PQR file with spaces between the fields and no chain letter, atoms N, CA, C, O and H, PARSE charges and radii, in Angstrom:
ATOM       1  N    MET     1       0.847   -1.172    0.000 -0.4000 1.5000
ATOM       2  CA   MET     1       0.000    0.000    0.000 -0.0000 2.0000
ATOM       3  C    MET     1       0.892    1.234    0.000  0.5500 1.7000
ATOM       4  O    MET     1       1.752    1.383    0.868 -0.5500 1.4000
ATOM       5  N    SER     2       0.691    2.104   -0.956 -0.4000 1.5000
ATOM       6  CA   SER     2       1.515    3.309   -1.036 -0.0000 2.0000
ATOM       7  C    SER     2       0.735    4.507   -0.513  0.5500 1.7000
ATOM       8  O    SER     2      -0.487    4.590   -0.637 -0.5500 1.4000
ATOM       9  H    SER     2      -0.007    1.983   -1.661  0.4000 1.0000
ATOM      10  N    VAL     3       1.484    5.428    0.074 -0.4000 1.5000
ATOM      11  CA   VAL     3       0.885    6.655    0.601 -0.0000 2.0000
ATOM      12  C    VAL     3       1.166    7.772   -0.392  0.5500 1.7000
ATOM      13  O    VAL     3       2.305    7.953   -0.823 -0.5500 1.4000
ATOM      14  H    VAL     3       2.476    5.361    0.175  0.4000 1.0000
ATOM      15  N    ARG     4       0.150    8.505   -0.748 -0.4000 1.5000
ATOM      16  CA   ARG     4       0.296    9.616   -1.697 -0.0000 2.0000
ATOM      17  C    ARG     4       0.602   10.888   -0.930  0.5500 1.7000
ATOM      18  O    ARG     4      -0.208   11.352   -0.127 -0.5500 1.4000
ATOM      19  H    ARG     4      -0.775    8.357   -0.398  0.4000 1.0000
ATOM      20  N    LEU     5       1.785   11.453   -1.183 -0.4000 1.5000
ATOM      21  CA   LEU     5       2.184   12.698   -0.535 -0.0000 2.0000
ATOM      22  C    LEU     5       1.735   13.887   -1.368  0.5500 1.7000
ATOM      23  O    LEU     5       1.651   13.787   -2.592 -0.5500 1.4000
ATOM      24  H    LEU     5       2.443   11.077   -1.835  0.4000 1.0000
ATOM      25  N    PRO     6       1.444   15.011   -0.724 -0.5600 1.5000
ATOM      26  CA   PRO     6       1.092   16.207   -1.501  0.2800 2.0000
ATOM      27  C    PRO     6       2.299   16.667   -2.329  0.5500 1.7000
ATOM      28  O    PRO     6       3.448   16.391   -1.984 -0.5500 1.4000
ATOM      29  N    GLU     7       2.013   17.366   -3.416 -0.4000 1.5000
ATOM      30  CA   GLU     7       3.080   17.880   -4.267 -0.0000 2.0000
ATOM      31  C    GLU     7       3.981   18.791   -3.446  0.5500 1.7000
ATOM      32  O    GLU     7       3.509   19.704   -2.767 -0.5500 1.4000
ATOM      33  H    GLU     7       1.079   17.591   -3.697  0.4000 1.0000
ATOM      34  N    HIS     8       5.274   18.534   -3.517 -0.4000 1.5000
ATOM      35  CA   HIS     8       6.225   19.337   -2.749 -0.0000 2.0000
ATOM      36  C    HIS     8       7.617   19.236   -3.352  0.5500 1.7000
ATOM      37  O    HIS     8       7.883   18.412   -4.227 -0.5500 1.4000
ATOM      38  H    HIS     8       5.657   17.793   -4.068  0.4000 1.0000
ATOM      39  N    ASP     9       8.487   20.091   -2.862 -0.4000 1.5000
ATOM      40  CA   ASP     9       9.899   20.065   -3.232 -0.0000 2.0000
ATOM      41  C    ASP     9      10.668   19.985   -1.920  0.5500 1.7000
ATOM      42  O    ASP     9      10.067   19.807   -0.861 -0.5500 1.4000
ATOM      43  H    ASP     9       8.271   20.760   -2.151  0.4000 1.0000
ATOM      44  N    HIS    10      11.991   20.114   -1.980 -0.4000 1.5000
ATOM      45  CA   HIS    10      12.778   20.050   -0.755 -0.0000 2.0000
ATOM      46  C    HIS    10      13.667   21.277   -0.637  0.5500 1.7000
ATOM      47  O    HIS    10      14.155   21.809   -1.634 -0.5500 1.4000
ATOM      48  H    HIS    10      12.479   20.259   -2.840  0.4000 1.0000
ATOM      49  N    CYS    11      13.867   21.713    0.592 -0.4000 1.5000
ATOM      50  CA   CYS    11      14.710   22.865    0.891 -0.0000 2.0000
ATOM      51  C    CYS    11      16.108   22.621    0.326  0.5500 1.7000
ATOM      52  O    CYS    11      16.669   21.538    0.487 -0.5500 1.4000
ATOM      53  H    CYS    11      13.471   21.280    1.402  0.4000 1.0000
ATOM      54  N    LYS    12      16.662   23.629   -0.334 -0.4000 1.5000
ATOM      55  CA   LYS    12      17.984   23.496   -0.943 -0.0000 2.0000
ATOM      56  C    LYS    12      19.088   23.342    0.098  0.5500 1.7000
ATOM      57  O    LYS    12      20.172   22.853   -0.221 -0.5500 1.4000
ATOM      58  H    LYS    12      16.206   24.509   -0.465  0.4000 1.0000
ATOM      59  N    PHE    13      18.828   23.750    1.332 -0.4000 1.5000
ATOM      60  CA   PHE    13      19.869   23.685    2.351 -0.0000 2.0000
ATOM      61  C    PHE    13      19.715   22.471    3.261  0.5500 1.7000
ATOM      62  O    PHE    13      20.654   21.690    3.417 -0.5500 1.4000
ATOM      63  H    PHE    13      17.948   24.147    1.591  0.4000 1.0000
ATOM      64  N    CYS    14      18.547   22.309    3.859 -0.4000 1.5000
ATOM      65  CA   CYS    14      18.396   21.245    4.868 -0.0000 2.0000
ATOM      66  C    CYS    14      17.625   20.025    4.367  0.5500 1.7000
ATOM      67  O    CYS    14      17.684   18.963    4.987 -0.5500 1.4000
ATOM      68  H    CYS    14      17.785   22.944    3.733  0.4000 1.0000
ATOM      69  N    GLY    15      16.899   20.166    3.247 -0.4000 1.5000
ATOM      70  CA   GLY    15      16.182   19.026    2.689 -0.0000 2.0000
ATOM      71  C    GLY    15      14.774   18.822    3.218  0.5500 1.7000
ATOM      72  O    GLY    15      14.107   17.865    2.824 -0.5500 1.4000
ATOM      73  H    GLY    15      16.851   21.028    2.744  0.4000 1.0000
ATOM      74  N    ASP    16      14.304   19.696    4.100 -0.4000 1.5000
ATOM      75  CA   ASP    16      12.931   19.578    4.585 -0.0000 2.0000
ATOM      76  C    ASP    16      11.944   19.826    3.442  0.5500 1.7000
ATOM      77  O    ASP    16      12.257   20.562    2.506 -0.5500 1.4000
ATOM      78  H    ASP    16      14.846   20.473    4.420  0.4000 1.0000
ATOM      79  N    PRO    17      10.765   19.225    3.509 -0.5600 1.5000
ATOM      80  CA   PRO    17       9.764   19.451    2.460  0.2800 2.0000
ATOM      81  C    PRO    17       9.265   20.903    2.465  0.5500 1.7000
ATOM      82  O    PRO    17       9.014   21.480    3.523 -0.5500 1.4000
ATOM      83  N    VAL    18       9.127   21.473    1.280 -0.4000 1.5000
ATOM      84  CA   VAL    18       8.586   22.822    1.108 -0.0000 2.0000
ATOM      85  C    VAL    18       7.664   22.819   -0.103  0.5500 1.7000
ATOM      86  O    VAL    18       7.784   21.943   -0.960 -0.5500 1.4000
ATOM      87  H    VAL    18       9.331   21.004    0.421  0.4000 1.0000
ATOM      88  N    PRO    19       6.746   23.780   -0.195 -0.5600 1.5000
ATOM      89  CA   PRO    19       5.907   23.887   -1.394  0.2800 2.0000
ATOM      90  C    PRO    19       6.772   24.183   -2.628  0.5500 1.7000
ATOM      91  O    PRO    19       7.887   24.689   -2.500 -0.5500 1.4000
ATOM      92  N    PHE    20       6.249   23.864   -3.827 -0.4000 1.5000
ATOM      93  CA   PHE    20       7.002   24.064   -5.057 -0.0000 2.0000
ATOM      94  C    PHE    20       7.462   25.505   -5.245  0.5500 1.7000
ATOM      95  O    PHE    20       8.515   25.743   -5.836 -0.5500 1.4000
ATOM      96  H    PHE    20       5.343   23.453   -3.931  0.4000 1.0000
ATOM      97  N    GLU    21       6.696   26.456   -4.757 -0.4000 1.5000
ATOM      98  CA   GLU    21       7.027   27.871   -4.967 -0.0000 2.0000
ATOM      99  C    GLU    21       8.240   28.304   -4.164  0.5500 1.7000
ATOM     100  O    GLU    21       8.849   29.328   -4.476 -0.5500 1.4000
ATOM     101  H    GLU    21       5.841   26.262   -4.277  0.4000 1.0000
ATOM     102  N    GLN    22       8.602   27.551   -3.144 -0.4000 1.5000
ATOM     103  CA   GLN    22       9.692   27.937   -2.261 -0.0000 2.0000
ATOM     104  C    GLN    22      10.938   27.111   -2.541  0.5500 1.7000
ATOM     105  O    GLN    22      10.856   25.935   -2.897 -0.5500 1.4000
ATOM     106  H    GLN    22       8.107   26.720   -2.891  0.4000 1.0000
ATOM     107  N    ALA    23      12.099   27.751   -2.373 -0.4000 1.5000
ATOM     108  CA   ALA    23      13.359   27.032   -2.510 -0.0000 2.0000
ATOM     109  C    ALA    23      13.922   26.665   -1.140  0.5500 1.7000
ATOM     110  O    ALA    23      14.695   25.715   -1.019 -0.5500 1.4000
ATOM     111  H    ALA    23      12.166   28.706   -2.084  0.4000 1.0000
ATOM     112  N    TYR    24      13.540   27.412   -0.114 -0.4000 1.5000
ATOM     113  CA   TYR    24      14.058   27.200    1.240 -0.0000 2.0000
ATOM     114  C    TYR    24      12.898   27.146    2.227  0.5500 1.7000
ATOM     115  O    TYR    24      11.841   27.735    2.003 -0.5500 1.4000
ATOM     116  H    TYR    24      12.913   28.184   -0.213  0.4000 1.0000
ATOM     117  N    CYS    25      13.120   26.427    3.320 -0.4000 1.5000
ATOM     118  CA   CYS    25      12.051   26.300    4.316 -0.0000 2.0000
ATOM     119  C    CYS    25      12.019   27.485    5.273  0.5500 1.7000
ATOM     120  O    CYS    25      10.991   27.749    5.898 -0.5500 1.4000
ATOM     121  H    CYS    25      13.979   25.948    3.502  0.4000 1.0000
ATOM     122  N    SER    26      13.135   28.201    5.393 -0.4000 1.5000
ATOM     123  CA   SER    26      13.174   29.357    6.288 -0.0000 2.0000
ATOM     124  C    SER    26      14.222   30.341    5.805  0.5500 1.7000
ATOM     125  O    SER    26      15.042   30.026    4.942 -0.5500 1.4000
ATOM     126  H    SER    26      13.970   27.986    4.886  0.4000 1.0000
ATOM     127  N    GLU    27      14.185   31.525    6.369 -0.4000 1.5000
ATOM     128  CA   GLU    27      15.164   32.542    6.035 -0.0000 2.0000
ATOM     129  C    GLU    27      16.559   32.127    6.524  0.5500 1.7000
ATOM     130  O    GLU    27      17.565   32.451    5.893 -0.5500 1.4000
ATOM     131  H    GLU    27      13.520   31.781    7.070  0.4000 1.0000
ATOM     132  N    ASP    28      16.609   31.413    7.644 -0.4000 1.5000
ATOM     133  CA   ASP    28      17.897   30.919    8.150 -0.0000 2.0000
ATOM     134  C    ASP    28      18.555   29.984    7.140  0.5500 1.7000
ATOM     135  O    ASP    28      19.757   30.086    6.893 -0.5500 1.4000
ATOM     136  H    ASP    28      15.792   31.150    8.157  0.4000 1.0000
ATOM     137  N    CYS    29      17.781   29.076    6.557 -0.4000 1.5000
ATOM     138  CA   CYS    29      18.332   28.160    5.558 -0.0000 2.0000
ATOM     139  C    CYS    29      18.828   28.931    4.342  0.5500 1.7000
ATOM     140  O    CYS    29      19.864   28.590    3.770 -0.5500 1.4000
ATOM     141  H    CYS    29      16.805   28.992    6.758  0.4000 1.0000
ATOM     142  N    TYR    30      18.097   29.965    3.943 -0.4000 1.5000
ATOM     143  CA   TYR    30      18.524   30.780    2.803 -0.0000 2.0000
ATOM     144  C    TYR    30      19.884   31.410    3.080  0.5500 1.7000
ATOM     145  O    TYR    30      20.802   31.299    2.268 -0.5500 1.4000
ATOM     146  H    TYR    30      17.256   30.242    4.407  0.4000 1.0000
ATOM     147  N    TRP    31      20.012   32.074    4.234 -0.4000 1.5000
ATOM     148  CA   TRP    31      21.273   32.755    4.552 -0.0000 2.0000
ATOM     149  C    TRP    31      22.406   31.767    4.792  0.5500 1.7000
ATOM     150  O    TRP    31      23.547   32.049    4.427 -0.5500 1.4000
ATOM     151  H    TRP    31      19.266   32.164    4.894  0.4000 1.0000
ATOM     152  N    ASN    32      22.124   30.622    5.391 -0.4000 1.5000
ATOM     153  CA   ASN    32      23.154   29.595    5.575 -0.0000 2.0000
ATOM     154  C    ASN    32      23.640   29.056    4.230  0.5500 1.7000
ATOM     155  O    ASN    32      24.831   28.802    4.053 -0.5500 1.4000
ATOM     156  H    ASN    32      21.197   30.393    5.687  0.4000 1.0000
ATOM     157  N    ASP    33      22.715   28.882    3.285 -0.4000 1.5000
ATOM     158  CA   ASP    33      23.090   28.405    1.957 -0.0000 2.0000
ATOM     159  C    ASP    33      23.913   29.464    1.227  0.5500 1.7000
ATOM     160  O    ASP    33      24.879   29.128    0.541 -0.5500 1.4000
ATOM     161  H    ASP    33      21.748   29.088    3.429  0.4000 1.0000
ATOM     162  N    GLN    34      23.542   30.737    1.365 -0.4000 1.5000
ATOM     163  CA   GLN    34      24.314   31.805    0.741 -0.0000 2.0000
ATOM     164  C    GLN    34      25.739   31.834    1.288  0.5500 1.7000
ATOM     165  O    GLN    34      26.693   31.999    0.527 -0.5500 1.4000
ATOM     166  H    GLN    34      22.757   31.010    1.921  0.4000 1.0000
ATOM     167  N    ALA    35      25.886   31.675    2.604 -0.4000 1.5000
ATOM     168  CA   ALA    35      27.213   31.655    3.222 -0.0000 2.0000
ATOM     169  C    ALA    35      28.025   30.457    2.737  0.5500 1.7000
ATOM     170  O    ALA    35      29.220   30.577    2.467 -0.5500 1.4000
ATOM     171  H    ALA    35      25.111   31.542    3.221  0.4000 1.0000
ATOM     172  N    LYS    36      27.370   29.302    2.627 -0.4000 1.5000
ATOM     173  CA   LYS    36      28.052   28.094    2.134 -0.0000 2.0000
ATOM     174  C    LYS    36      28.520   28.306    0.697  0.5500 1.7000
ATOM     175  O    LYS    36      29.636   27.922    0.346 -0.5500 1.4000
ATOM     176  H    LYS    36      26.399   29.205    2.846  0.4000 1.0000
ATOM     177  N    ASN    37      27.678   28.915   -0.135 -0.4000 1.5000
ATOM     178  CA   ASN    37      28.042   29.168   -1.532 -0.0000 2.0000
ATOM     179  C    ASN    37      29.212   30.143   -1.638  0.5500 1.7000
ATOM     180  O    ASN    37      30.106   29.952   -2.462 -0.5500 1.4000
ATOM     181  H    ASN    37      26.772   29.228    0.150  0.4000 1.0000
ATOM     182  N    ARG    38      29.211   31.195   -0.803 -0.4000 1.5000
ATOM     183  CA   ARG    38      30.326   32.144   -0.805 -0.0000 2.0000
ATOM     184  C    ARG    38      31.624   31.452   -0.403  0.5500 1.7000
ATOM     185  O    ARG    38      32.671   31.689   -1.005 -0.5500 1.4000
ATOM     186  H    ARG    38      28.484   31.351   -0.134  0.4000 1.0000
ATOM     187  N    LYS    39      31.552   30.600    0.611 -0.4000 1.5000
ATOM     188  CA   LYS    39      32.746   29.888    1.077 -0.0000 2.0000
ATOM     189  C    LYS    39      33.273   28.947   -0.008  0.5500 1.7000
ATOM     190  O    LYS    39      34.483   28.880   -0.227 -0.5500 1.4000
ATOM     191  H    LYS    39      30.702   30.408    1.099  0.4000 1.0000
ATOM     192  N    GLU    40      32.389   28.225   -0.684 -0.4000 1.5000
ATOM     193  CA   GLU    40      32.800   27.329   -1.763 -0.0000 2.0000
ATOM     194  C    GLU    40      33.443   28.115   -2.907  0.5500 1.7000
ATOM     195  O    GLU    40      34.457   27.693   -3.463 -0.5500 1.4000
ATOM     196  H    GLU    40      31.407   28.280   -0.507  0.4000 1.0000
ATOM     197  N    LYS    41      32.848   29.261   -3.256 -0.4000 1.5000
ATOM     198  CA   LYS    41      33.397   30.086   -4.325 -0.0000 2.0000
ATOM     199  C    LYS    41      34.788   30.591   -3.943  0.5500 1.7000
ATOM     200  O    LYS    41      35.702   30.559   -4.767 -0.5500 1.4000
ATOM     201  H    LYS    41      32.025   29.604   -2.805  0.4000 1.0000
ATOM     202  N    ARG    42      34.956   31.054   -2.710 -0.4000 1.5000
ATOM     203  CA   ARG    42      36.253   31.528   -2.233 -0.0000 2.0000
ATOM     204  C    ARG    42      37.287   30.397   -2.279  0.5500 1.7000
ATOM     205  O    ARG    42      38.417   30.600   -2.721 -0.5500 1.4000
ATOM     206  H    ARG    42      34.214   31.080   -2.041  0.4000 1.0000
ATOM     207  N    ASN    43      36.894   29.220   -1.823 -0.4000 1.5000
ATOM     208  CA   ASN    43      37.807   28.075   -1.835 -0.0000 2.0000
ATOM     209  C    ASN    43      38.208   27.689   -3.260  0.5500 1.7000
ATOM     210  O    ASN    43      39.358   27.318   -3.498 -0.5500 1.4000
ATOM     211  H    ASN    43      35.976   29.055   -1.463  0.4000 1.0000
ATOM     212  N    ASN    44      37.272   27.772   -4.207 -0.4000 1.5000
ATOM     213  CA   ASN    44      37.591   27.472   -5.603 -0.0000 2.0000
ATOM     214  C    ASN    44      38.578   28.483   -6.178  0.5500 1.7000
ATOM     215  O    ASN    44      39.496   28.114   -6.911 -0.5500 1.4000
ATOM     216  H    ASN    44      36.338   28.073   -4.013  0.4000 1.0000
ATOM     217  N    ILE    45      38.387   29.762   -5.844 -0.4000 1.5000
ATOM     218  CA   ILE    45      39.301   30.803   -6.322 -0.0000 2.0000
ATOM     219  C    ILE    45      40.693   30.584   -5.745  0.5500 1.7000
ATOM     220  O    ILE    45      41.686   30.701   -6.464 -0.5500 1.4000
ATOM     221  H    ILE    45      37.642   30.062   -5.249  0.4000 1.0000
ATOM     222  N    ILE    46      40.778   30.268   -4.460 -0.4000 1.5000
ATOM     223  CA   ILE    46      42.073   30.002   -3.823 -0.0000 2.0000
ATOM     224  C    ILE    46      42.744   28.800   -4.480  0.5500 1.7000
ATOM     225  O    ILE    46      43.946   28.832   -4.742 -0.5500 1.4000
ATOM     226  H    ILE    46      39.972   30.172   -3.876  0.4000 1.0000
ATOM     227  N    PHE    47      41.992   27.755   -4.744 -0.4000 1.5000
ATOM     228  CA   PHE    47      42.539   26.561   -5.382 -0.0000 2.0000
ATOM     229  C    PHE    47      43.121   26.881   -6.757  0.5500 1.7000
ATOM     230  O    PHE    47      44.231   26.458   -7.079 -0.5500 1.4000
ATOM     231  H    PHE    47      41.015   27.729   -4.531  0.4000 1.0000
ATOM     232  N    VAL    48      42.374   27.625   -7.561 -0.4000 1.5000
ATOM     233  CA   VAL    48      42.843   27.974   -8.902 -0.0000 2.0000
ATOM     234  C    VAL    48      44.090   28.847   -8.812  0.5500 1.7000
ATOM     235  O    VAL    48      45.039   28.649   -9.570 -0.5500 1.4000
ATOM     236  H    VAL    48      41.473   27.969   -7.299  0.4000 1.0000
ATOM     237  N    ALA    49      44.099   29.812   -7.892 -0.4000 1.5000
ATOM     238  CA   ALA    49      45.255   30.694   -7.741 -0.0000 2.0000
ATOM     239  C    ALA    49      46.492   29.909   -7.312  0.5500 1.7000
ATOM     240  O    ALA    49      47.576   30.124   -7.856 -0.5500 1.4000
ATOM     241  H    ALA    49      43.329   29.974   -7.276  0.4000 1.0000
ATOM     242  N    LEU    50      46.348   29.010   -6.353 -0.4000 1.5000
ATOM     243  CA   LEU    50      47.491   28.211   -5.909 -0.0000 2.0000
ATOM     244  C    LEU    50      47.976   27.267   -6.998  0.5500 1.7000
ATOM     245  O    LEU    50      49.178   27.046   -7.144 -0.5500 1.4000
ATOM     246  H    LEU    50      45.468   28.836   -5.911  0.4000 1.0000
ATOM     247  N    THR    51      47.050   26.713   -7.759 -0.4000 1.5000
ATOM     248  CA   THR    51      47.434   25.838   -8.867 -0.0000 2.0000
ATOM     249  C    THR    51      48.211   26.623   -9.915  0.5500 1.7000
ATOM     250  O    THR    51      49.243   26.158  -10.400 -0.5500 1.4000
ATOM     251  H    THR    51      46.073   26.893   -7.641  0.4000 1.0000
ATOM     252  N    ALA    52      47.727   27.800  -10.264 -0.4000 1.5000
ATOM     253  CA   ALA    52      48.418   28.633  -11.253 -0.0000 2.0000
ATOM     254  C    ALA    52      49.798   29.042  -10.737  0.5500 1.7000
ATOM     255  O    ALA    52      50.765   29.025  -11.498 -0.5500 1.4000
ATOM     256  H    ALA    52      46.889   28.177   -9.870  0.4000 1.0000
ATOM     257  N    ALA    53      49.904   29.405   -9.469 -0.4000 1.5000
ATOM     258  CA   ALA    53      51.186   29.785   -8.889 -0.0000 2.0000
ATOM     259  C    ALA    53      52.155   28.595   -8.899  0.5500 1.7000
ATOM     260  O    ALA    53      53.344   28.763   -9.169 -0.5500 1.4000
ATOM     261  H    ALA    53      49.118   29.419   -8.851  0.4000 1.0000
ATOM     262  N    SER    54      51.651   27.415   -8.609 -0.4000 1.5000
ATOM     263  CA   SER    54      52.503   26.221   -8.620 -0.0000 2.0000
ATOM     264  C    SER    54      53.008   25.914  -10.027  0.5500 1.7000
ATOM     265  O    SER    54      54.185   25.607  -10.215 -0.5500 1.4000
ATOM     266  H    SER    54      50.685   27.278   -8.390  0.4000 1.0000
ATOM     267  N    VAL    55      52.134   25.996  -10.994 -0.4000 1.5000
ATOM     268  CA   VAL    55      52.531   25.748  -12.385 -0.0000 2.0000
ATOM     269  C    VAL    55      53.558   26.789  -12.819  0.5500 1.7000
ATOM     270  O    VAL    55      54.539   26.448  -13.480 -0.5500 1.4000
ATOM     271  H    VAL    55      51.178   26.246  -10.841  0.4000 1.0000
ATOM     272  N    ALA    56      53.348   28.045  -12.458 -0.4000 1.5000
ATOM     273  CA   ALA    56      54.300   29.100  -12.812 -0.0000 2.0000
ATOM     274  C    ALA    56      55.652   28.851  -12.141  0.5500 1.7000
ATOM     275  O    ALA    56      56.694   29.025  -12.773 -0.5500 1.4000
ATOM     276  H    ALA    56      52.551   28.322  -11.921  0.4000 1.0000
ATOM     277  N    ALA    57      55.646   28.448  -10.880 -0.4000 1.5000
ATOM     278  CA   ALA    57      56.898   28.190  -10.153 -0.0000 2.0000
ATOM     279  C    ALA    57      57.655   27.022  -10.793  0.5500 1.7000
ATOM     280  O    ALA    57      58.878   27.072  -10.928 -0.5500 1.4000
ATOM     281  H    ALA    57      54.799   28.307  -10.367  0.4000 1.0000
ATOM     282  N    ILE    58      56.947   25.999  -11.176 -0.4000 1.5000
ATOM     283  CA   ILE    58      57.585   24.838  -11.816 -0.0000 2.0000
ATOM     284  C    ILE    58      58.153   25.243  -13.173  0.5500 1.7000
ATOM     285  O    ILE    58      59.256   24.830  -13.533 -0.5500 1.4000
ATOM     286  H    ILE    58      55.954   25.958  -11.067  0.4000 1.0000
ATOM     287  N    ALA    59      57.410   26.046  -13.925 -0.4000 1.5000
ATOM     288  CA   ALA    59      57.889   26.496  -15.236 -0.0000 2.0000
ATOM     289  C    ALA    59      59.123   27.371  -15.092  0.5500 1.7000
ATOM     290  O    ALA    59      60.076   27.228  -15.859 -0.5500 1.4000
ATOM     291  H    ALA    59      56.515   26.381  -13.633  0.4000 1.0000
ATOM     292  N    ILE    60      59.118   28.265  -14.130 -0.4000 1.5000
ATOM     293  CA   ILE    60      60.276   29.143  -13.903 -0.0000 2.0000
ATOM     294  C    ILE    60      61.480   28.313  -13.460  0.5500 1.7000
ATOM     295  O    ILE    60      62.596   28.543  -13.926 -0.5500 1.4000
ATOM     296  H    ILE    60      58.344   28.381  -13.507  0.4000 1.0000
ATOM     297  N    ALA    61      61.261   27.351  -12.566 -0.4000 1.5000
ATOM     298  CA   ALA    61      62.357   26.495  -12.116 -0.0000 2.0000
ATOM     299  C    ALA    61      62.919   25.686  -13.295  0.5500 1.7000
ATOM     300  O    ALA    61      64.128   25.470  -13.367 -0.5500 1.4000
ATOM     301  H    ALA    61      60.355   27.164  -12.187  0.4000 1.0000
ATOM     302  N    GLY    62      62.080   25.251  -14.192 -0.4000 1.5000
ATOM     303  CA   GLY    62      62.530   24.508  -15.359 -0.0000 2.0000
ATOM     304  C    GLY    62      63.353   25.370  -16.301  0.5500 1.7000
ATOM     305  O    GLY    62      64.305   24.883  -16.911 -0.5500 1.4000
ATOM     306  H    GLY    62      61.097   25.426  -14.133  0.4000 1.0000
ATOM     307  N    ILE    63      63.006   26.619  -16.424 -0.4000 1.5000
ATOM     308  CA   ILE    63      63.742   27.546  -17.294 -0.0000 2.0000
ATOM     309  C    ILE    63      65.096   27.880  -16.692  0.5500 1.7000
ATOM     310  O    ILE    63      66.102   27.924  -17.401 -0.5500 1.4000
ATOM     311  H    ILE    63      62.233   27.014  -15.928  0.4000 1.0000
ATOM     312  N    LEU    64      65.125   28.114  -15.393 -0.4000 1.5000
ATOM     313  CA   LEU    64      66.357   28.524  -14.707 -0.0000 2.0000
ATOM     314  C    LEU    64      67.354   27.397  -14.527  0.5500 1.7000
ATOM     315  O    LEU    64      68.559   27.642  -14.460 -0.5500 1.4000
ATOM     316  H    LEU    64      64.308   28.078  -14.817  0.4000 1.0000
ATOM     317  N    LEU    65      66.879   26.179  -14.449 -0.4000 1.5000
ATOM     318  CA   LEU    65      67.797   25.067  -14.201 -0.0000 2.0000
ATOM     319  C    LEU    65      68.197   24.361  -15.427  0.5500 1.7000
ATOM     320  O    LEU    65      68.968   23.404  -15.365 -0.5500 1.4000
ATOM     321  H    LEU    65      65.900   25.979  -14.503  0.4000 1.0000
């Protein structure tokens, strides 16, 4: 026997059920998700910068030696 649930979606941050019109279940989840996204973006930028610096250092060392 299956139970029919009302049409719903899930909060992008915590996964709680929300109506289709909503992306988040609360304002706290919205702001927490925004902070998480900013942190991920910052970490990606740092990763790319360190990778580029490492490649440049290896290339310079190869030229000099």
